[in-house]
C-alpha positions as CSV (number, residue, x, y, z in Angstrom):
1,X,0.2,0.3,-0.5
2,X,1.3,3.5,-0.9
3,X,-0.1,6.8,0.1
4,X,1.2,10.2,-1.8
5,X,0.4,13.6,0.1
6,X,1.6,15.8,-2.5
7,X,1.7,20.3,-1.0
8,X,2.9,23.1,-2.2
9,X,5.8,25.4,0.9
10,X,7.0,28.1,0.1
11,X,6.7,28.3,-3.3
12,X,8.2,24.4,-3.7
13,X,6.5,21.0,-5.0
14,X,7.0,18.8,-2.6
15,X,5.7,15.0,-2.7
16,X,5.5,12.5,0.8
17,X,5.4,9.1,-0.1
18,X,3.8,6.6,3.1
19,X,5.0,3.1,1.7
20,X,3.4,-0.4,3.9
21,X,6.7,-2.2,5.0
22,X,6.0,-4.3,7.8
23,X,3.3,-4.9,10.8
24,X,4.1,-4.8,14.1
25,X,3.6,-5.5,17.1
26,X,4.3,-4.4,21.1
27,X,4.4,-7.7,22.5
28,X,6.0,-10.1,20.0
29,X,9.9,-9.7,19.0
30,X,10.8,-11.6,15.9
31,X,14.1,-11.6,13.6
32,X,11.4,-10.2,10.7
33,X,11.5,-7.1,13.6
34,X,14.8,-6.5,14.7
35,X,16.1,-4.8,12.1
36,X,12.7,-2.2,12.1
37,X,13.1,-2.1,16.4
38,X,15.9,0.6,15.7
39,X,13.0,2.8,14.0
40,X,10.2,2.6,15.9
41,X,12.4,3.2,19.0
42,X,12.0,6.7,17.4
43,X,9.3,7.1,16.7
44,X,7.8,6.5,20.1
45,X,10.2,8.9,21.0
46,X,8.7,11.5,19.0
47,X,5.7,11.1,19.7
48,X,6.1,11.7,24.1
49,X,8.1,14.4,22.7
50,X,5.1,15.9,21.0
51,X,3.4,15.0,23.8
52,X,5.5,16.6,26.4
53,X,5.9,19.6,24.2
54,X,2.8,20.1,23.5
55,X,2.1,20.0,27.4
56,X,4.1,22.6,28.3
57,X,6.6,20.9,28.8
58,X,10.9,22.6,28.0
59,X,12.8,20.6,26.2
60,X,16.6,21.5,27.9
61,X,20.0,19.7,26.3
62,X,20.3,16.8,24.4
63,X,19.0,14.5,26.1
64,X,15.2,13.7,26.8
65,X,14.7,15.7,29.7
66,X,11.4,18.1,29.9
67,X,10.7,20.9,32.1
68,X,7.7,22.8,32.7
69,X,8.2,26.5,34.4
70,X,5.4,27.2,35.3
71,X,5.4,25.3,37.7
72,X,9.1,26.3,38.7
73,X,9.9,27.1,42.9
74,X,11.8,30.4,43.3
75,X,14.7,29.9,45.6
76,X,15.8,33.5,47.2
77,X,17.9,32.9,49.4
78,X,20.9,31.4,46.9
79,X,19.2,33.0,43.9
80,X,17.6,29.6,42.3
81,X,14.6,28.4,39.7
82,X,14.2,25.0,40.5
83,X,12.0,23.5,38.1
84,X,10.2,19.9,38.0
85,X,10.9,17.7,34.6
86,X,10.3,14.0,33.4
87,X,13.3,11.9,32.3
88,X,11.6,9.2,29.2
89,X,13.9,6.7,28.1
90,X,12.5,3.3,25.4
91,X,14.6,0.6,25.7
92,X,13.7,-3.1,23.9
93,X,13.5,-6.4,25.7
94,X,13.1,-10.0,25.2
95,X,9.5,-9.5,26.0
96,X,8.4,-6.1,24.1
97,X,9.3,-2.5,24.6
98,X,10.3,-0.1,27.3
99,X,9.3,3.0,28.3
100,X,10.6,4.7,31.4
101,X,9.1,8.2,33.0
102,X,11.1,8.8,35.2
103,X,10.8,12.4,37.7
104,X,14.2,14.6,37.8
105,X,14.7,18.3,38.6
106,X,16.2,21.1,37.5
107,X,18.0,24.1,39.3
108,X,19.1,27.1,37.8
109,X,21.6,29.5,38.4
110,X,19.1,33.7,38.4
111,X,22.6,34.8,38.7
112,X,25.3,34.7,35.3
113,X,28.4,33.6,35.5
114,X,30.3,36.9,34.6
115,X,28.4,39.1,37.8
116,X,29.9,36.3,39.5
117,X,33.4,37.6,38.3
118,X,32.3,41.4,38.4
119,X,30.9,40.2,42.4
120,X,33.9,38.2,43.2
121,X,35.6,41.3,41.8
122,X,34.2,44.1,43.7
123,X,35.4,42.2,46.5
124,X,39.1,42.0,45.5
125,X,38.8,38.2,44.7
126,X,40.5,37.5,41.2
127,X,43.4,35.2,42.4
128,X,40.5,31.9,43.4
């Protein structure tokens, strides 16, 4: 089965073709599935990331760590912000695909490095 979608973007014509390659089950692993498993894991990662972005989570860094800035906690004594978030991983195991969603926390210093350097210069602590 093949599906073609034609679209024009910025005056350039594109054709996107979808071809059925293989049907798979998340419950069964077979040698035929092994060749497609990296694509399945990639697809699942894209779906999870899309859901988190739709829920207003922001990805910080290359790893799939997503944080919710609207739920941040300010720690004013130390000029820090604490952002709650989630770390997601997908793995292919013997009995299926494993999706792990774990909580994580990001601490963000509200004082920049340049501000810290100027503060040390002002205090005369340039040889640390």
